[in-house]
TORKOL-4160 file (C-alpha; in steps of 0.2 Angstrom, whole numbers, padded with zeros to 4 digits, m for minus):
384
<pt num="1" X="m0036" Y="m0175" Z="m0171"/>
<pt num="2" X="m0052" Y="m0174" Z="m0160"/>
<pt num="3" X="m0042" Y="m0161" Z="m0149"/>
<pt num="4" X="m0039" Y="m0149" Z="m0164"/>
<pt num="5" X="m0055" Y="m0149" Z="m0173"/>
<pt num="6" X="m0063" Y="m0132" Z="m0176"/>
<pt num="7" X="m0079" Y="m0130" Z="m0166"/>
<pt num="8" X="m0092" Y="m0118" Z="m0172"/>
<pt num="9" X="m0098" Y="m0105" Z="m0159"/>
<pt num="10" X="m0113" Y="m0109" Z="m0149"/>
<pt num="11" X="m0129" Y="m0098" Z="m0150"/>
<pt num="12" X="m0126" Y="m0082" Z="m0140"/>
<pt num="13" X="m0136" Y="m0075" Z="m0125"/>
<pt num="14" X="m0142" Y="m0059" Z="m0134"/>
<pt num="15" X="m0148" Y="m0051" Z="m0118"/>
<pt num="16" X="m0131" Y="m0053" Z="m0110"/>
<pt num="17" X="m0123" Y="m0046" Z="m0125"/>
<pt num="18" X="m0134" Y="m0031" Z="m0124"/>
<pt num="19" X="m0131" Y="m0029" Z="m0105"/>
<pt num="20" X="m0112" Y="m0029" Z="m0108"/>
<pt num="21" X="m0115" Y="m0014" Z="m0120"/>
<pt num="22" X="m0126" Y="m0005" Z="m0108"/>
<pt num="23" X="m0112" Y="m0007" Z="m0095"/>
<pt num="24" X="m0099" Y="m0001" Z="m0107"/>
<pt num="25" X="m0108" Y="0015" Z="m0111"/>
<pt num="26" X="m0110" Y="0018" Z="m0093"/>
<pt num="27" X="m0092" Y="0017" Z="m0091"/>
<pt num="28" X="m0089" Y="0031" Z="m0103"/>
<pt num="29" X="m0101" Y="0042" Z="m0093"/>
<pt num="30" X="m0093" Y="0037" Z="m0077"/>
<pt num="31" X="m0076" Y="0042" Z="m0084"/>
<pt num="32" X="m0082" Y="0058" Z="m0091"/>
<pt num="33" X="m0089" Y="0064" Z="m0075"/>
<pt num="34" X="m0074" Y="0058" Z="m0066"/>
<pt num="35" X="m0065" Y="0073" Z="m0073"/>
<pt num="36" X="m0075" Y="0085" Z="m0063"/>
<pt num="37" X="m0075" Y="0074" Z="m0047"/>
<pt num="38" X="m0067" Y="0079" Z="m0030"/>
<pt num="39" X="m0065" Y="0061" Z="m0027"/>
<pt num="40" X="m0074" Y="0044" Z="m0027"/>
<pt num="41" X="m0087" Y="0049" Z="m0014"/>
<pt num="42" X="m0092" Y="0064" Z="m0024"/>
<pt num="43" X="m0092" Y="0056" Z="m0041"/>
<pt num="44" X="m0107" Y="0058" Z="m0052"/>
<pt num="45" X="m0113" Y="0040" Z="m0059"/>
<pt num="46" X="m0104" Y="0036" Z="m0042"/>
<pt num="47" X="m0103" Y="0017" Z="m0044"/>
<pt num="48" X="m0098" Y="0016" Z="m0062"/>
<pt num="49" X="m0082" Y="0007" Z="m0058"/>
<pt num="50" X="m0093" Y="m0008" Z="m0053"/>
<pt num="51" X="m0095" Y="m0011" Z="m0072"/>
<pt num="52" X="m0078" Y="m0020" Z="m0072"/>
<pt num="53" X="m0084" Y="m0032" Z="m0059"/>
<pt num="54" X="m0100" Y="m0035" Z="m0069"/>
<pt num="55" X="m0090" Y="m0039" Z="m0084"/>
<pt num="56" X="m0081" Y="m0052" Z="m0075"/>
<pt num="57" X="m0097" Y="m0061" Z="m0070"/>
<pt num="58" X="m0102" Y="m0061" Z="m0088"/>
<pt num="59" X="m0085" Y="m0068" Z="m0093"/>
<pt num="60" X="m0086" Y="m0082" Z="m0081"/>
<pt num="61" X="m0104" Y="m0087" Z="m0086"/>
<pt num="62" X="m0101" Y="m0086" Z="m0105"/>
<pt num="63" X="m0084" Y="m0095" Z="m0104"/>
<pt num="64" X="m0092" Y="m0109" Z="m0094"/>
<pt num="65" X="m0107" Y="m0110" Z="m0106"/>
<pt num="66" X="m0096" Y="m0109" Z="m0122"/>
<pt num="67" X="m0082" Y="m0122" Z="m0117"/>
<pt num="68" X="m0086" Y="m0133" Z="m0102"/>
<pt num="69" X="m0093" Y="m0147" Z="m0112"/>
<pt num="70" X="m0080" Y="m0146" Z="m0126"/>
<pt num="71" X="m0064" Y="m0151" Z="m0118"/>
<pt num="72" X="m0066" Y="m0169" Z="m0126"/>
<pt num="73" X="m0064" Y="m0161" Z="m0143"/>
<pt num="74" X="m0053" Y="m0146" Z="m0139"/>
<pt num="75" X="m0035" Y="m0144" Z="m0133"/>
<pt num="76" X="m0029" Y="m0131" Z="m0121"/>
<pt num="77" X="m0020" Y="m0123" Z="m0135"/>
<pt num="78" X="m0036" Y="m0123" Z="m0145"/>
<pt num="79" X="m0045" Y="m0114" Z="m0131"/>
<pt num="80" X="m0032" Y="m0101" Z="m0130"/>
<pt num="81" X="m0032" Y="m0098" Z="m0149"/>
<pt num="82" X="m0050" Y="m0095" Z="m0148"/>
<pt num="83" X="m0049" Y="m0083" Z="m0134"/>
<pt num="84" X="m0034" Y="m0074" Z="m0143"/>
<pt num="85" X="m0044" Y="m0072" Z="m0159"/>
<pt num="86" X="m0059" Y="m0065" Z="m0149"/>
<pt num="87" X="m0049" Y="m0053" Z="m0138"/>
<pt num="88" X="m0032" Y="m0048" Z="m0144"/>
<pt num="89" X="m0036" Y="m0039" Z="m0161"/>
<pt num="90" X="m0045" Y="m0025" Z="m0152"/>
<pt num="91" X="m0032" Y="m0025" Z="m0138"/>
<pt num="92" X="m0019" Y="m0021" Z="m0151"/>
<pt num="93" X="m0030" Y="m0008" Z="m0158"/>
<pt num="94" X="m0033" Y="0000" Z="m0141"/>
<pt num="95" X="m0014" Y="0001" Z="m0139"/>
<pt num="96" X="m0012" Y="0009" Z="m0156"/>
<pt num="97" X="m0026" Y="0021" Z="m0152"/>
<pt num="98" X="m0018" Y="0025" Z="m0135"/>
<pt num="99" X="m0001" Y="0029" Z="m0143"/>
<pt num="100" X="m0009" Y="0040" Z="m0156"/>
<pt num="101" X="m0019" Y="0050" Z="m0144"/>
<pt num="102" X="m0005" Y="0050" Z="m0131"/>
<pt num="103" X="0003" Y="0068" Z="m0133"/>
<pt num="104" X="m0014" Y="0076" Z="m0136"/>
<pt num="105" X="m0018" Y="0074" Z="m0117"/>
<pt num="106" X="m0003" Y="0082" Z="m0111"/>
<pt num="107" X="m0007" Y="0093" Z="m0095"/>
<pt num="108" X="0000" Y="0095" Z="m0077"/>
<pt num="109" X="m0011" Y="0081" Z="m0070"/>
<pt num="110" X="m0001" Y="0069" Z="m0081"/>
<pt num="111" X="0015" Y="0072" Z="m0074"/>
<pt num="112" X="0026" Y="0062" Z="m0086"/>
<pt num="113" X="0017" Y="0065" Z="m0102"/>
<pt num="114" X="0028" Y="0073" Z="m0114"/>
<pt num="115" X="0043" Y="0072" Z="m0103"/>
<pt num="116" X="0046" Y="0053" Z="m0103"/>
<pt num="117" X="0061" Y="0046" Z="m0114"/>
<pt num="118" X="0057" Y="0040" Z="m0131"/>
<pt num="119" X="0063" Y="0023" Z="m0128"/>
<pt num="120" X="0051" Y="0021" Z="m0113"/>
<pt num="121" X="0037" Y="0026" Z="m0124"/>
<pt num="122" X="0042" Y="0013" Z="m0137"/>
<pt num="123" X="0044" Y="0000" Z="m0124"/>
<pt num="124" X="0028" Y="0003" Z="m0116"/>
<pt num="125" X="0019" Y="0002" Z="m0133"/>
<pt num="126" X="0028" Y="m0014" Z="m0138"/>
<pt num="127" X="0024" Y="m0023" Z="m0121"/>
<pt num="128" X="0006" Y="m0017" Z="m0122"/>
<pt num="129" X="0004" Y="m0025" Z="m0139"/>
<pt num="130" X="0008" Y="m0042" Z="m0130"/>
<pt num="131" X="m0002" Y="m0038" Z="m0115"/>
<pt num="132" X="0013" Y="m0037" Z="m0104"/>
<pt num="133" X="0010" Y="m0025" Z="m0089"/>
<pt num="134" X="0024" Y="m0012" Z="m0085"/>
<pt num="135" X="0030" Y="m0006" Z="m0068"/>
<pt num="136" X="0034" Y="0011" Z="m0062"/>
<pt num="137" X="0050" Y="0011" Z="m0072"/>
<pt num="138" X="0041" Y="0012" Z="m0089"/>
<pt num="139" X="0027" Y="0023" Z="m0083"/>
<pt num="140" X="0025" Y="0037" Z="m0096"/>
<pt num="141" X="0010" Y="0046" Z="m0090"/>
<pt num="142" X="0013" Y="0047" Z="m0071"/>
<pt num="143" X="m0002" Y="0038" Z="m0064"/>
<pt num="144" X="0007" Y="0022" Z="m0060"/>
<pt num="145" X="m0004" Y="0011" Z="m0072"/>
<pt num="146" X="0002" Y="m0006" Z="m0079"/>
<pt num="147" X="m0003" Y="0000" Z="m0096"/>
<pt num="148" X="0000" Y="0019" Z="m0096"/>
<pt num="149" X="m0005" Y="0021" Z="m0115"/>
<pt num="150" X="m0023" Y="0015" Z="m0112"/>
<pt num="151" X="m0028" Y="0013" Z="m0093"/>
<pt num="152" X="m0043" Y="0002" Z="m0094"/>
<pt num="153" X="m0032" Y="m0012" Z="m0102"/>
<pt num="154" X="m0028" Y="m0017" Z="m0084"/>
<pt num="155" X="m0044" Y="m0026" Z="m0083"/>
<pt num="156" X="m0040" Y="m0036" Z="m0099"/>
<pt num="157" X="m0024" Y="m0042" Z="m0091"/>
<pt num="158" X="m0035" Y="m0050" Z="m0077"/>
<pt num="159" X="m0047" Y="m0056" Z="m0090"/>
<pt num="160" X="m0032" Y="m0066" Z="m0098"/>
<pt num="161" X="m0027" Y="m0072" Z="m0081"/>
<pt num="162" X="m0045" Y="m0078" Z="m0078"/>
<pt num="163" X="m0045" Y="m0087" Z="m0095"/>
<pt num="164" X="m0028" Y="m0096" Z="m0090"/>
<pt num="165" X="m0035" Y="m0101" Z="m0073"/>
<pt num="166" X="m0050" Y="m0108" Z="m0081"/>
<pt num="167" X="m0040" Y="m0118" Z="m0093"/>
<pt num="168" X="m0028" Y="m0126" Z="m0081"/>
<pt num="169" X="m0038" Y="m0126" Z="m0065"/>
<pt num="170" X="m0056" Y="m0121" Z="m0064"/>
<pt num="171" X="m0063" Y="m0131" Z="m0078"/>
<pt num="172" X="m0057" Y="m0147" Z="m0069"/>
<pt num="173" X="m0065" Y="m0143" Z="m0052"/>
<pt num="174" X="m0082" Y="m0152" Z="m0048"/>
<pt num="175" X="m0096" Y="m0140" Z="m0043"/>
<pt num="176" X="m0093" Y="m0143" Z="m0024"/>
<pt num="177" X="m0075" Y="m0138" Z="m0025"/>
<pt num="178" X="m0079" Y="m0123" Z="m0037"/>
<pt num="179" X="m0092" Y="m0117" Z="m0024"/>
<pt num="180" X="m0079" Y="m0118" Z="m0010"/>
<pt num="181" X="m0067" Y="m0108" Z="m0020"/>
<pt num="182" X="m0081" Y="m0095" Z="m0024"/>
<pt num="183" X="m0085" Y="m0094" Z="m0005"/>
<pt num="184" X="m0066" Y="m0090" Z="m0002"/>
<pt num="185" X="m0066" Y="m0077" Z="m0015"/>
<pt num="186" X="m0082" Y="m0069" Z="m0008"/>
<pt num="187" X="m0072" Y="m0067" Z="0009"/>
<pt num="188" X="m0059" Y="m0057" Z="m0001"/>
<pt num="189" X="m0073" Y="m0047" Z="m0008"/>
<pt num="190" X="m0079" Y="m0043" Z="0009"/>
<pt num="191" X="m0062" Y="m0039" Z="0015"/>
<pt num="192" X="m0059" Y="m0026" Z="0002"/>
<pt num="193" X="m0077" Y="m0019" Z="0002"/>
<pt num="194" X="m0078" Y="m0017" Z="0021"/>
<pt num="195" X="m0060" Y="m0012" Z="0023"/>
<pt num="196" X="m0057" Y="m0026" Z="0035"/>
<pt num="197" X="m0039" Y="m0028" Z="0029"/>
<pt num="198" X="m0037" Y="m0046" Z="0036"/>
<pt num="199" X="m0022" Y="m0049" Z="0026"/>
<pt num="200" X="m0013" Y="m0032" Z="0029"/>
<pt num="201" X="m0012" Y="m0028" Z="0011"/>
<pt num="202" X="m0023" Y="m0012" Z="0010"/>
<pt num="203" X="m0012" Y="0003" Z="0014"/>
<pt num="204" X="m0017" Y="0020" Z="0022"/>
<pt num="205" X="m0014" Y="0028" Z="0005"/>
<pt num="206" X="m0030" Y="0020" Z="m0001"/>
<pt num="207" X="m0041" Y="0029" Z="0011"/>
<pt num="208" X="m0047" Y="0040" Z="m0003"/>
<pt num="209" X="m0056" Y="0024" Z="m0010"/>
<pt num="210" X="m0060" Y="0016" Z="0006"/>
<pt num="211" X="m0076" Y="0005" Z="0006"/>
<pt num="212" X="m0075" Y="0003" Z="m0013"/>
<pt num="213" X="m0067" Y="m0009" Z="m0025"/>
<pt num="214" X="m0058" Y="0004" Z="m0034"/>
<pt num="215" X="m0041" Y="m0001" Z="m0040"/>
<pt num="216" X="m0031" Y="m0015" Z="m0048"/>
<pt num="217" X="m0022" Y="m0005" Z="m0062"/>
<pt num="218" X="m0004" Y="m0006" Z="m0056"/>
<pt num="219" X="0009" Y="m0018" Z="m0050"/>
<pt num="220" X="0010" Y="m0013" Z="m0032"/>
<pt num="221" X="0006" Y="m0027" Z="m0020"/>
<pt num="222" X="m0010" Y="m0018" Z="m0014"/>
<pt num="223" X="m0016" Y="m0016" Z="m0032"/>
<pt num="224" X="m0012" Y="m0034" Z="m0037"/>
<pt num="225" X="m0023" Y="m0040" Z="m0022"/>
<pt num="226" X="m0037" Y="m0028" Z="m0027"/>
<pt num="227" X="m0036" Y="m0034" Z="m0045"/>
<pt num="228" X="m0037" Y="m0053" Z="m0041"/>
<pt num="229" X="m0051" Y="m0049" Z="m0028"/>
<pt num="230" X="m0061" Y="m0040" Z="m0042"/>
<pt num="231" X="m0058" Y="m0055" Z="m0054"/>
<pt num="232" X="m0060" Y="m0070" Z="m0044"/>
<pt num="233" X="m0077" Y="m0070" Z="m0036"/>
<pt num="234" X="m0086" Y="m0062" Z="m0051"/>
<pt num="235" X="m0078" Y="m0074" Z="m0063"/>
<pt num="236" X="m0080" Y="m0090" Z="m0052"/>
<pt num="237" X="m0099" Y="m0085" Z="m0048"/>
<pt num="238" X="m0102" Y="m0083" Z="m0066"/>
<pt num="239" X="m0094" Y="m0100" Z="m0070"/>
<pt num="240" X="m0104" Y="m0108" Z="m0056"/>
<pt num="241" X="m0120" Y="m0101" Z="m0062"/>
<pt num="242" X="m0117" Y="m0108" Z="m0080"/>
<pt num="243" X="m0114" Y="m0125" Z="m0073"/>
<pt num="244" X="m0129" Y="m0125" Z="m0061"/>
<pt num="245" X="m0140" Y="m0118" Z="m0075"/>
<pt num="246" X="m0150" Y="m0108" Z="m0063"/>
<pt num="247" X="m0160" Y="m0095" Z="m0074"/>
<pt num="248" X="m0174" Y="m0083" Z="m0071"/>
<pt num="249" X="m0187" Y="m0078" Z="m0084"/>
<pt num="250" X="m0194" Y="m0061" Z="m0083"/>
<pt num="251" X="m0205" Y="m0052" Z="m0096"/>
<pt num="252" X="m0195" Y="m0038" Z="m0104"/>
<pt num="253" X="m0179" Y="m0045" Z="m0095"/>
<pt num="254" X="m0167" Y="m0034" Z="m0105"/>
<pt num="255" X="m0175" Y="m0018" Z="m0101"/>
<pt num="256" X="m0177" Y="m0022" Z="m0083"/>
<pt num="257" X="m0159" Y="m0028" Z="m0081"/>
<pt num="258" X="m0153" Y="m0012" Z="m0091"/>
<pt num="259" X="m0163" Y="m0001" Z="m0079"/>
<pt num="260" X="m0156" Y="m0010" Z="m0064"/>
<pt num="261" X="m0138" Y="m0009" Z="m0070"/>
<pt num="262" X="m0140" Y="0010" Z="m0074"/>
<pt num="263" X="m0147" Y="0012" Z="m0056"/>
<pt num="264" X="m0133" Y="0002" Z="m0048"/>
<pt num="265" X="m0120" Y="0012" Z="m0057"/>
<pt num="266" X="m0128" Y="0029" Z="m0054"/>
<pt num="267" X="m0133" Y="0028" Z="m0035"/>
<pt num="268" X="m0123" Y="0041" Z="m0025"/>
<pt num="269" X="m0110" Y="0036" Z="m0012"/>
<pt num="270" X="m0120" Y="0027" Z="0001"/>
<pt num="271" X="m0119" Y="0036" Z="0018"/>
<pt num="272" X="m0106" Y="0049" Z="0012"/>
<pt num="273" X="m0087" Y="0049" Z="0012"/>
<pt num="274" X="m0078" Y="0036" Z="0021"/>
<pt num="275" X="m0094" Y="0026" Z="0027"/>
<pt num="276" X="m0094" Y="0007" Z="0028"/>
<pt num="277" X="m0112" Y="0007" Z="0021"/>
<pt num="278" X="m0105" Y="0011" Z="0004"/>
<pt num="279" X="m0094" Y="m0004" Z="0006"/>
<pt num="280" X="m0109" Y="m0015" Z="0011"/>
<pt num="281" X="m0117" Y="m0008" Z="m0005"/>
<pt num="282" X="m0102" Y="m0013" Z="m0016"/>
<pt num="283" X="m0102" Y="m0030" Z="m0008"/>
<pt num="284" X="m0121" Y="m0032" Z="m0011"/>
<pt num="285" X="m0119" Y="m0028" Z="m0029"/>
<pt num="286" X="m0105" Y="m0039" Z="m0033"/>
<pt num="287" X="m0110" Y="m0054" Z="m0022"/>
<pt num="288" X="m0129" Y="m0054" Z="m0026"/>
<pt num="289" X="m0135" Y="m0041" Z="m0038"/>
<pt num="290" X="m0124" Y="m0045" Z="m0053"/>
<pt num="291" X="m0126" Y="m0064" Z="m0052"/>
<pt num="292" X="m0145" Y="m0060" Z="m0051"/>
<pt num="293" X="m0144" Y="m0049" Z="m0067"/>
<pt num="294" X="m0135" Y="m0063" Z="m0076"/>
<pt num="295" X="m0148" Y="m0076" Z="m0071"/>
<pt num="296" X="m0162" Y="m0065" Z="m0077"/>
<pt num="297" X="m0152" Y="m0060" Z="m0093"/>
<pt num="298" X="m0149" Y="m0079" Z="m0097"/>
<pt num="299" X="m0166" Y="m0084" Z="m0093"/>
<pt num="300" X="m0176" Y="m0071" Z="m0102"/>
<pt num="301" X="m0180" Y="m0070" Z="m0120"/>
<pt num="302" X="m0181" Y="m0055" Z="m0132"/>
<pt num="303" X="m0197" Y="m0052" Z="m0140"/>
<pt num="304" X="m0197" Y="m0040" Z="m0155"/>
<pt num="305" X="m0185" Y="m0037" Z="m0169"/>
<pt num="306" X="m0181" Y="m0019" Z="m0163"/>
<pt num="307" X="m0175" Y="m0026" Z="m0146"/>
<pt num="308" X="m0165" Y="m0039" Z="m0154"/>
<pt num="309" X="m0156" Y="m0026" Z="m0165"/>
<pt num="310" X="m0153" Y="m0015" Z="m0150"/>
<pt num="311" X="m0145" Y="m0030" Z="m0141"/>
<pt num="312" X="m0135" Y="m0035" Z="m0156"/>
<pt num="313" X="m0128" Y="m0018" Z="m0158"/>
<pt num="314" X="m0124" Y="m0015" Z="m0140"/>
<pt num="315" X="m0116" Y="m0032" Z="m0139"/>
<pt num="316" X="m0105" Y="m0030" Z="m0154"/>
<pt num="317" X="m0100" Y="m0012" Z="m0149"/>
<pt num="318" X="m0097" Y="m0016" Z="m0130"/>
<pt num="319" X="m0079" Y="m0022" Z="m0131"/>
<pt num="320" X="m0073" Y="m0009" Z="m0144"/>
<pt num="321" X="m0080" Y="0005" Z="m0134"/>
<pt num="322" X="m0072" Y="m0001" Z="m0118"/>
<pt num="323" X="m0055" Y="m0004" Z="m0125"/>
<pt num="324" X="m0054" Y="0012" Z="m0136"/>
<pt num="325" X="m0063" Y="0026" Z="m0126"/>
<pt num="326" X="m0051" Y="0031" Z="m0113"/>
<pt num="327" X="m0038" Y="0038" Z="m0125"/>
<pt num="328" X="m0051" Y="0050" Z="m0131"/>
<pt num="329" X="m0055" Y="0054" Z="m0113"/>
<pt num="330" X="m0037" Y="0058" Z="m0109"/>
<pt num="331" X="m0040" Y="0073" Z="m0121"/>
<pt num="332" X="m0056" Y="0078" Z="m0113"/>
<pt num="333" X="m0048" Y="0078" Z="m0096"/>
<pt num="334" X="m0034" Y="0089" Z="m0103"/>
<pt num="335" X="m0046" Y="0101" Z="m0110"/>
<pt num="336" X="m0057" Y="0102" Z="m0095"/>
<pt num="337" X="m0043" Y="0104" Z="m0083"/>
<pt num="338" X="m0035" Y="0118" Z="m0093"/>
<pt num="339" X="m0052" Y="0127" Z="m0096"/>
<pt num="340" X="m0060" Y="0126" Z="m0079"/>
<pt num="341" X="m0066" Y="0144" Z="m0081"/>
<pt num="342" X="m0075" Y="0140" Z="m0098"/>
<pt num="343" X="m0094" Y="0142" Z="m0098"/>
<pt num="344" X="m0103" Y="0127" Z="m0093"/>
<pt num="345" X="m0111" Y="0124" Z="m0110"/>
<pt num="346" X="m0093" Y="0122" Z="m0117"/>
<pt num="347" X="m0089" Y="0108" Z="m0105"/>
<pt num="348" X="m0106" Y="0100" Z="m0109"/>
<pt num="349" X="m0102" Y="0101" Z="m0128"/>
<pt num="350" X="m0084" Y="0094" Z="m0125"/>
<pt num="351" X="m0091" Y="0080" Z="m0114"/>
<pt num="352" X="m0105" Y="0075" Z="m0127"/>
<pt num="353" X="m0093" Y="0076" Z="m0141"/>
<pt num="354" X="m0081" Y="0065" Z="m0132"/>
<pt num="355" X="m0095" Y="0052" Z="m0130"/>
<pt num="356" X="m0100" Y="0053" Z="m0148"/>
<pt num="357" X="m0082" Y="0052" Z="m0154"/>
<pt num="358" X="m0079" Y="0037" Z="m0143"/>
<pt num="359" X="m0094" Y="0028" Z="m0149"/>
<pt num="360" X="m0090" Y="0032" Z="m0167"/>
<pt num="361" X="m0072" Y="0027" Z="m0166"/>
<pt num="362" X="m0077" Y="0010" Z="m0158"/>
<pt num="363" X="m0090" Y="0007" Z="m0172"/>
<pt num="364" X="m0077" Y="0011" Z="m0185"/>
<pt num="365" X="m0064" Y="m0001" Z="m0177"/>
<pt num="366" X="m0077" Y="m0014" Z="m0176"/>
<pt num="367" X="m0083" Y="m0014" Z="m0194"/>
<pt num="368" X="m0066" Y="m0009" Z="m0202"/>
<pt num="369" X="m0054" Y="m0019" Z="m0192"/>
<pt num="370" X="m0061" Y="m0031" Z="m0178"/>
<pt num="371" X="m0073" Y="m0041" Z="m0188"/>
<pt num="372" X="m0063" Y="m0043" Z="m0204"/>
<pt num="373" X="m0047" Y="m0048" Z="m0194"/>
<pt num="374" X="m0056" Y="m0060" Z="m0183"/>
<pt num="375" X="m0064" Y="m0068" Z="m0198"/>
<pt num="376" X="m0047" Y="m0069" Z="m0207"/>
<pt num="377" X="m0039" Y="m0077" Z="m0191"/>
<pt num="378" X="m0054" Y="m0089" Z="m0190"/>
<pt num="379" X="m0052" Y="m0095" Z="m0208"/>
<pt num="380" X="m0033" Y="m0096" Z="m0208"/>
<pt num="381" X="m0028" Y="m0100" Z="m0191"/>
<pt num="382" X="m0042" Y="m0108" Z="m0181"/>
<pt num="383" X="m0049" Y="m0119" Z="m0194"/>
<pt num="384" X="m0032" Y="m0125" Z="m0200"/>
């Protein structure tokens, strides 16, 4: 009975919730600008892809804080139930949105869109509902993604893996062993960022993204290595920080951390194309700056009702934005690529409209679907 009792949620770190929202909004801007980029080195909001790595640091920290001291009253299945209630309803909605918007993004850059067999489309949809990644045989878009209906869901696959590893392995490790494992994961981060290729898993085909951590969204061996590398150090470092309890208090911590994140994501490619200094920058952000931001966010306090409301709103909207925005941007990409000769103001209007639609869609999904569904599941599944 003790291992199946319902445990109320702990008080939240409001600033960390707000920072997750800031990073989610920056992801939208990053993907909007990606449409007009000649490659990662020329991308505006150049390091927006690092938001995923920041999310993993937050995830490790929050999971350690929320569950580390509850295993005497919570079973492994009880933990998984809580995580499923938190994550899976919006994942299902993201899949549905991706399927609804799928044909509206049809253009030559999506080589298979509109030409894939109907059974493949249906199979990709059903598997995505259960967070089962697909291989090239079920790619219905042509980008080789493990979830071709809604690309960013690849990172949720690794989020689920992180939760599984935590439940079965990480939570049982003493701090020393966890620190050793974190150090090993840091080496993999350096291997990826600096293009050392110690394990021989990085191919020449990845030269377009050399000295970055870009990747992780397909089932190719190289991409799987990138995905696990992007997950492990951030997640483990966040978990270790939650156990050590090291926090930094800064006046106006939310605003300073938000400014730092925006700067980190916006800095141009360091040193230009194919330059190891950009890899050094990626590594520095992941290994040092993101844990520092989490320590400040956890140690600082919000002063003022307005700041509290902003953090609450950003925290609530962060996951819905991340998991539903890309299907809208598939349409934006389609329009932009088919109207490159349109006036600049038209591209600006379409881009701004896409951002507003993404935020509005996410907010509607939150209020009309996610919150009610999670409440129902809590009352009728978790508490029983």
